[in-house]
C-alpha positions as CSV (number, residue, x, y, z in Angstrom):
1,M,137.7,116.1,116.1
2,Q,139.6,114.6,118.9
3,K,138.6,115.3,122.5
4,P,140.9,117.3,124.4
5,E,142.6,116.2,127.9
6,P,141.0,117.8,131.1
7,M,143.4,120.8,131.9
8,V,142.4,120.9,135.8
9,G,141.7,118.4,138.4
10,P,138.1,117.7,139.2
11,D,138.4,119.1,142.9
12,T,139.7,122.6,141.9
13,V,137.5,125.5,142.8
14,F,137.5,128.8,140.9
15,S,136.2,131.9,141.3
16,V,133.6,132.9,138.5
17,T,136.2,135.4,137.2
18,D,139.0,133.0,137.1
19,A,136.8,130.3,135.9
20,A,135.9,132.6,132.8
21,A,139.6,133.7,132.3
22,V,140.7,130.0,132.1
23,L,137.9,129.3,129.5
24,K,138.9,132.4,127.6
25,G,142.6,131.3,127.6
26,V,141.6,127.8,126.4
27,V,139.4,128.7,123.6
28,E,142.0,131.4,122.3
29,T,144.6,129.0,122.4
30,A,142.9,126.1,121.0
31,F,141.5,128.5,118.1
32,P,143.9,131.1,117.2
33,R,142.6,130.9,113.7
34,I,139.6,129.6,112.4
35,K,137.3,129.8,109.1
36,V,133.7,129.5,109.4
37,R,131.1,129.5,106.6
38,G,127.6,130.6,107.1
39,E,124.8,133.1,106.7
40,L,124.9,136.5,108.2
41,S,122.0,137.8,110.1
42,Q,121.2,140.5,112.9
43,I,124.0,143.1,111.3
44,T,124.6,146.0,113.7
45,R,126.8,148.8,113.1
46,A,127.6,150.9,116.2
47,T,128.4,154.4,116.5
48,S,132.1,153.5,117.6
49,G,132.3,151.9,113.7
50,H,132.5,148.3,115.1
51,V,130.1,145.7,113.4
52,Y,128.2,143.4,115.6
53,M,126.5,140.2,113.8
54,T,125.8,136.6,113.6
55,I,126.6,133.8,111.4
56,K,124.5,130.8,111.1
57,D,123.5,127.9,109.6
58,A,120.8,125.2,110.1
59,G,122.0,123.8,113.4
60,A,124.0,126.6,115.3
61,A,124.6,130.5,115.5
62,I,127.8,132.1,116.4
63,S,128.2,135.9,117.4
64,V,130.8,137.6,115.2
65,I,132.7,141.0,115.8
66,I,134.4,143.1,113.2
67,W,136.6,145.8,114.7
68,R,136.6,149.2,113.1
69,G,139.1,149.3,110.1
70,T,139.1,145.8,109.0
71,P,138.8,145.8,105.4
72,I,135.5,144.7,103.9
73,N,135.4,144.3,99.9
74,F,131.5,144.2,99.9
75,K,128.4,145.5,101.7
76,L,127.0,143.3,104.5
77,E,123.6,142.2,104.0
78,D,121.3,139.7,106.0
79,G,121.1,136.6,104.2
80,L,124.5,136.8,102.5
81,E,126.4,133.2,102.7
82,V,130.2,134.4,103.8
83,I,133.3,132.8,104.9
84,I,134.8,134.5,108.0
85,T,138.4,134.1,109.1
86,G,139.3,135.0,112.6
87,R,139.9,133.9,116.1
88,F,137.7,132.4,118.6
89,T,137.2,134.1,122.1
90,T,134.8,134.4,124.8
91,Y,133.0,137.5,126.6
92,P,132.8,136.9,130.2
93,A,130.4,139.7,130.9
94,R,127.7,137.8,129.2
95,S,129.0,134.1,129.3
96,N,129.1,133.6,125.4
97,Y,131.9,133.1,122.9
98,Q,132.3,134.8,119.6
99,I,134.5,135.2,116.6
100,V,136.8,138.5,116.0
101,A,136.9,138.3,112.3
102,S,140.1,139.4,110.4
103,E,138.8,138.9,107.0
104,I,135.4,138.3,105.4
105,E,134.6,137.1,101.9
106,M,131.7,135.8,100.0
107,A,131.1,132.0,99.9
108,G,131.2,131.1,96.3
109,V,129.9,132.6,92.9
110,G,126.5,131.8,93.6
111,A,126.1,134.2,96.5
112,I,127.8,137.0,94.7
113,L,125.5,136.5,91.5
114,K,122.5,136.5,94.2
115,M,123.6,139.6,95.5
116,L,124.3,141.4,92.3
117,E,120.9,140.5,90.9
118,E,119.2,141.9,93.9
119,R,121.0,145.0,93.6
120,K,120.4,145.2,90.0
121,Q,116.9,145.0,90.4
122,K,116.9,147.7,93.1
123,L,118.9,150.1,90.9
124,A,116.8,149.2,87.9
125,R,113.6,150.0,89.8
126,E,115.2,153.6,90.5
127,G,115.6,154.4,86.7
128,L,119.3,154.3,86.9
129,F,119.6,151.9,83.7
130,D,117.1,153.5,81.7
131,D,118.1,154.1,78.0
132,S,116.5,157.6,78.1
133,R,119.3,158.7,80.6
134,K,122.1,157.5,78.2
135,R,123.8,160.3,76.2
136,P,125.6,159.8,72.8
137,L,129.3,159.7,72.7
138,P,131.1,162.7,71.1
139,R,132.1,162.2,67.5
140,L,136.0,163.3,67.8
141,P,136.6,164.0,71.3
142,K,139.7,166.5,71.9
143,T,140.3,165.0,75.5
144,I,139.6,161.6,77.0
145,G,139.5,161.2,80.8
146,V,140.6,157.7,82.0
147,V,139.8,156.3,85.6
148,T,142.1,153.2,86.2
149,S,145.3,151.9,87.9
150,P,148.4,154.2,86.3
151,T,150.3,150.7,86.3
152,G,147.5,148.2,85.0
153,A,147.6,146.8,81.4
154,A,144.0,148.5,80.9
155,F,145.6,152.0,80.9
156,Q,148.6,150.9,78.4
157,D,146.0,149.1,76.3
158,I,144.0,152.2,75.8
159,Q,147.0,154.6,75.2
160,N,148.3,151.9,72.6
161,R,145.1,151.8,70.6
162,L,144.3,155.4,70.7
163,R,147.9,155.9,69.2
164,E,147.0,153.4,66.6
165,R,143.6,154.9,65.7
166,F,143.4,158.5,66.2
167,P,145.8,160.1,68.6
168,V,144.3,162.4,71.3
169,R,145.1,164.0,74.7
170,V,144.5,161.6,77.3
171,L,143.8,162.6,81.2
172,L,144.5,159.8,83.7
173,Y,143.0,159.7,87.0
174,P,144.9,157.1,89.3
175,A,142.6,154.7,91.2
176,T,143.1,151.1,92.4
177,V,140.8,148.5,90.7
178,Q,140.7,146.0,93.2
179,G,140.4,146.0,96.9
180,V,138.5,147.9,99.8
181,T,139.2,151.3,98.4
182,A,138.8,150.8,94.7
183,A,135.0,151.9,94.6
184,A,135.6,155.2,96.5
185,E,138.4,156.1,94.1
186,V,136.4,155.3,91.2
187,V,133.8,157.5,92.2
188,A,136.3,160.3,93.1
189,G,137.6,159.8,89.5
190,I,134.2,160.2,88.0
191,E,133.2,163.5,90.0
192,Y,136.6,164.8,89.5
193,F,136.4,165.1,85.7
194,N,132.6,166.3,86.1
195,K,133.7,169.0,88.4
196,M,136.8,169.9,86.3
197,R,135.0,169.7,82.8
198,N,138.2,169.2,81.2
199,V,137.4,166.1,79.2
200,D,135.0,165.2,76.4
201,V,134.4,161.7,77.5
202,I,135.3,159.5,80.5
203,I,136.6,156.0,80.4
204,V,136.2,153.7,83.5
205,A,138.5,150.8,82.7
206,R,140.0,147.7,84.4
207,G,141.5,144.5,82.9
208,G,140.0,140.9,83.5
209,G,139.8,139.4,86.9
210,S,137.6,136.9,88.9
211,L,134.2,137.9,90.0
212,E,135.2,138.9,93.4
213,D,138.1,141.2,91.8
214,L,135.7,143.1,89.5
215,L,133.0,143.5,92.6
216,P,134.0,147.1,93.2
217,F,132.5,148.1,89.8
218,S,129.2,147.0,90.9
219,E,129.4,148.8,94.2
220,E,126.2,151.1,94.4
221,I,128.3,154.1,95.1
222,V,130.2,153.4,91.5
223,V,126.9,152.8,89.8
224,R,125.2,156.0,91.0
225,A,128.2,158.2,90.2
226,A,128.3,156.6,86.5
227,A,124.6,157.4,86.2
228,A,125.0,161.0,87.6
229,S,127.9,161.9,85.5
230,E,127.1,164.8,83.2
231,I,130.0,163.7,80.8
232,P,129.3,160.6,78.7
233,L,130.7,157.7,80.3
234,I,132.3,154.6,78.9
235,S,132.5,151.2,80.9
236,G,135.5,149.1,79.8
237,V,135.6,146.6,82.7
238,G,137.0,143.1,82.5
239,H,136.5,140.8,79.2
240,E,133.5,140.3,76.9
241,P,131.6,137.9,79.2
242,D,131.8,140.1,82.3
243,W,129.1,142.1,83.1
244,M,129.4,144.5,86.1
245,L,126.6,146.7,87.1
246,I,128.4,150.1,86.1
247,D,127.7,148.6,82.7
248,F,124.3,149.2,82.8
249,A,124.6,152.7,84.2
250,A,127.1,153.7,81.7
251,D,126.2,155.4,78.6
252,Y,128.2,152.8,76.4
253,R,129.5,149.4,77.4
254,A,132.6,148.3,75.9
255,P,133.7,144.6,76.2
256,T,137.3,145.3,77.2
257,P,139.4,148.6,77.8
258,T,140.7,148.3,74.4
259,G,137.0,148.3,73.0
260,A,136.5,151.4,75.0
261,A,139.2,153.1,73.2
262,E,138.0,151.7,69.9
263,A,134.4,152.9,70.7
264,V,135.4,156.7,71.5
265,V,137.5,157.4,68.6
266,P,137.7,156.2,64.9
267,T,140.5,155.1,63.1
268,K,142.6,157.3,60.8
269,L,141.7,155.1,57.7
270,A,137.9,155.4,58.3
271,L,138.3,159.2,58.8
272,I,140.1,159.5,55.6
273,Q,137.6,157.1,54.0
274,E,134.6,159.3,55.6
275,L,136.4,162.3,54.1
276,E,136.8,161.0,50.5
277,N,132.9,160.0,50.6
278,M,132.1,163.6,51.7
279,W,134.3,165.3,48.9
280,V,132.7,162.8,46.4
281,R,129.1,163.6,47.3
282,L,130.1,167.5,47.6
283,S,131.9,167.5,44.2
284,G,128.8,165.6,42.7
285,N,126.4,168.1,44.1
286,F,128.6,170.9,42.9
287,T,129.0,169.5,39.3
288,T,125.2,168.9,39.3
289,R,124.4,172.7,40.3
290,L,127.1,173.9,37.7
291,I,125.1,172.0,34.9
292,S,121.8,173.3,35.9
293,A,123.1,176.9,36.1
294,K,124.7,176.3,32.8
295,Q,121.4,174.8,31.2
296,R,119.6,177.8,32.5
297,L,122.1,180.5,31.0
298,E,121.7,178.6,27.7
299,A,118.1,178.8,27.6
300,V,118.3,182.8,28.0
301,S,118.4,184.3,24.4
302,V,120.3,187.3,24.2
303,K,118.6,189.9,22.0
304,S,120.4,192.5,19.8
305,P,119.9,196.4,20.6
306,K,118.0,196.8,17.2
307,Q,115.5,194.1,18.3
308,L,115.2,195.6,21.7
309,V,114.2,198.8,20.1
310,M,111.8,197.6,17.9
311,E,110.1,195.6,20.8
312,H,109.7,198.9,22.8
313,A,108.5,200.5,19.6
314,Q,106.0,197.9,19.1
315,R,105.2,198.2,22.9
316,L,104.6,202.0,22.5
317,D,102.3,201.3,19.5
318,D,100.4,199.0,21.6
319,L,99.9,201.4,24.2
320,G,99.1,204.3,21.7
321,R,96.3,202.3,20.4
322,T,94.9,201.2,23.6
323,L,95.1,205.0,24.8
324,N,93.2,206.0,21.5
325,I,90.3,203.8,22.3
326,I,90.0,204.8,25.9
327,I,90.0,208.7,24.7
328,T,87.3,207.8,21.9
329,A,85.2,206.4,24.4
330,K,85.5,209.2,26.8
331,M,84.6,211.7,24.2
332,T,81.9,209.8,22.9
333,A,80.5,209.6,26.5
334,A,80.9,213.4,26.8
335,C,79.5,214.2,23.3
336,Q,76.3,212.4,24.4
337,K,75.9,214.3,27.7
338,M,76.8,217.6,25.9
339,D,73.6,216.6,23.7
340,A,71.7,215.9,26.5
341,V,72.2,219.3,27.9
342,S,71.6,221.0,24.7
343,N,68.1,219.6,24.6
344,I,67.0,220.3,28.1
345,A,65.0,223.3,27.1
346,T,62.9,221.3,24.6
347,L,62.6,218.7,27.2
348,M,61.4,221.6,30.0
349,Q,58.9,222.9,27.3
350,N,57.2,219.7,26.7
351,R,57.4,218.9,30.2
352,M,55.5,222.3,31.2
353,V,52.9,221.5,28.5
354,T,52.2,218.5,30.1
355,L,51.8,219.8,33.4
356,N,49.5,222.6,32.1
357,Q,47.5,219.9,30.5
358,S,47.1,218.0,33.6
359,V,46.3,221.2,35.7
360,A,43.7,221.9,33.3
361,H,42.2,218.6,33.5
362,L,42.4,218.9,37.5
363,G,40.3,222.0,37.2
364,Q,37.6,220.7,34.9
365,M,37.3,217.6,37.5
366,L,37.4,220.1,40.5
367,Q,34.7,222.2,38.6
368,S,32.6,219.0,37.9
369,L,32.7,217.9,41.4
370,S,31.8,221.3,43.0
371,Y,28.3,221.8,44.7
372,K,28.0,224.9,42.6
373,S,27.5,222.7,39.5
374,V,24.8,221.0,41.5
375,L,23.1,224.2,42.4
376,S,23.2,225.4,38.7
377,R,21.1,222.4,37.7
378,G,18.2,223.7,39.9
379,Y,19.0,222.7,43.3
380,A,19.2,224.7,46.6
381,I,20.7,224.3,49.9
382,V,18.6,225.3,52.9
383,R,20.1,226.2,56.1
384,D,19.0,227.0,59.9
385,E,20.0,229.9,61.6
386,N,23.4,228.6,62.5
387,G,24.4,228.0,59.1
388,A,23.8,224.3,59.2
389,I,22.3,222.3,56.2
390,I,18.6,221.3,56.8
391,S,18.3,217.8,55.0
392,G,14.7,217.0,56.3
393,V,11.5,218.2,58.0
394,A,12.7,217.3,61.5
395,G,15.7,219.7,60.8
396,G,13.7,222.7,62.1
397,A,12.5,226.2,60.4
398,P,14.9,227.3,57.6
399,H,16.5,230.6,57.9
400,S,18.4,230.8,54.4
401,I,18.0,229.1,51.0
402,E,21.2,229.1,48.7
403,F,20.9,229.1,45.0
404,A,23.2,229.1,42.1
405,D,22.9,232.9,41.8
406,G,22.6,233.7,45.4
407,V,21.2,233.4,48.8
408,L,17.6,234.1,50.0
409,Q,17.3,235.0,53.5
410,L,13.9,234.2,55.3
């Protein structure tokens, strides 16, 4: 870079304010527009909405200001490599120079991919990409909600493919799909359909583009809105190789907007074929049931009235024989009981004879065991004056002697 010529003489004396103003004019005149590439650090957002940060590389660092309202298409993060377009100026109050940014973009695909990978890992840890959160798509939706640009090719491709396959009602929520406001408008579309509950499935679509153009569909607010949708959501962003973070949070990822339309409804031919297959299965099942019913009917033999009467007569004969056997058994038992009752007098008489014999025998035994029998054999009982039996000389003087035929008083 060529060294500029001196603007003032060596003997000129300036006040501090004048010197700072001259320097400010020189810097702003020399660098009305500049692009600087480096790594972001020390990012601070003031309450006024302005953003203050530093862009640096291995050899130097420059302060950067982004005034409120300046478009930024991605989230500013420490360590992110960017290219800042703006103008150089100075800030005399602190005697430093800085860049007032008018544009900011990521520096290359590598930086974008690094940012996306870090964001993907963060959201995955929160469970936003879990398969358990994904819902099945409706088989035949009546109404489809589409969030995309009304003038883009994506919406036309979806409509054309739906008309070809199986025409359904389509509701469009117009949203820009590129630029600063794209992410917020896509989120608004998803939330609108979830609030109104007027569609069966939602398609978020956009045609192909560069990685930078597709970045709104990897913003956190878009991914979180897709994961929180209570209506099944299909992501049809970009082309087959393109993978945005909304693809991981959606219930179904289609490779293109046209693929999203194909995923949400079947073709008329496929439906006709499915109906034919169902008819074949149904008719086959019905035929099988008819054949089975016919075989059961044929197995049933129809009897004539005469045969039925004869069978009933035979059944009555069987019942009569059974009843006769039962009655005969009952009568025999009753007769046996009556015979037993008629012999009760003889049984009682025999029982009395037996009892009399027993009593006589017991009387004889009692007689034989009585002490009177002993006295009749010549023995006597000696008693004292109290009537007690004296069994020996020591028993005292006898008062009476009992013999078999009487008592002798002494």
